[in-house]
C-alpha positions in Angstrom: -22.7 36.9 -39.0 -20.3 38.8 -41.2 -19.3 37.1 -44.5 -16.5 38.1 -46.8 -17.5 37.9 -50.5 -15.0 36.3 -52.9 -14.9 34.7 -56.3 -13.5 31.2 -56.9 -11.2 30.4 -59.8 -14.3 29.1 -61.6 -16.0 32.5 -61.3 -18.4 31.3 -58.6 -19.4 33.9 -56.0 -18.9 32.5 -52.4 -19.0 33.9 -48.9 -16.4 33.1 -46.2 -17.3 33.2 -42.5 -14.0 33.9 -40.7 -15.8 33.3 -37.3 -16.5 29.6 -38.2 -13.1 27.9 -38.0 -11.7 24.4 -38.1 -8.2 24.1 -36.8 -5.5 23.0 -39.4 -1.9 22.1 -39.0 -0.6 25.1 -40.9 -3.5 27.5 -40.5 -7.3 27.5 -40.0 -10.0 26.3 -42.4 -12.9 28.8 -42.7 -16.4 27.7 -43.5 -17.6 29.0 -46.9 -21.2 29.5 -48.0 -22.8 29.7 -51.4 -25.1 32.5 -50.4 -24.7 35.8 -48.5 -27.2 34.7 -45.9 -25.1 31.8 -44.8 -27.9 29.3 -45.4 -26.2 27.1 -48.0 -22.9 25.6 -47.0 -20.4 25.4 -49.9 -17.1 24.1 -48.4 -13.9 25.4 -46.8 -11.2 28.0 -47.5 -7.7 27.4 -46.4 -6.4 30.1 -44.0 -2.8 29.3 -44.8 -2.9 30.0 -48.6 -6.5 31.3 -49.0 -7.3 28.6 -51.5 -10.9 27.3 -52.0 -9.4 24.0 -53.3 -10.0 21.8 -50.3 -11.2 18.3 -49.8 -12.9 16.4 -46.9 -13.0 12.7 -46.5 -15.7 10.6 -44.7 -13.8 10.8 -41.4 -13.8 14.6 -41.3 -10.2 15.2 -42.4 -9.9 18.4 -44.4 -6.9 19.0 -46.7 -5.9 21.9 -48.9 -4.8 20.6 -52.3 -2.7 23.7 -52.9 -0.5 23.9 -49.8 -1.2 20.6 -48.0 -2.6 22.2 -44.8 -4.4 19.4 -43.0 -7.1 19.1 -40.3 -7.0 15.7 -38.7 -10.2 13.6 -38.5 -12.6 13.9 -35.6 -12.2 10.2 -34.8 -9.1 8.3 -35.8 -8.8 4.6 -36.3 -5.6 2.9 -37.6 -7.8 0.5 -39.6 -8.7 3.5 -41.9 -5.1 4.2 -42.9 
């Protein structure tokens, strides 16, 4: 596993795994770890704008709050809208 080290806007050191990808509408979402060993998952990085400012809901939808890149939920039910 090869992880890219980066620093968030808050000054936190995190590690992006560009091999672990979730598909988004405007670009991929990469899995981010809190440690260089990849043992502690931290969140996601938007591949469209490179922002760490992403959110995930209970249905698995991932959205970048910077550019709006969106990963649709794993299971979709109209009752949740």
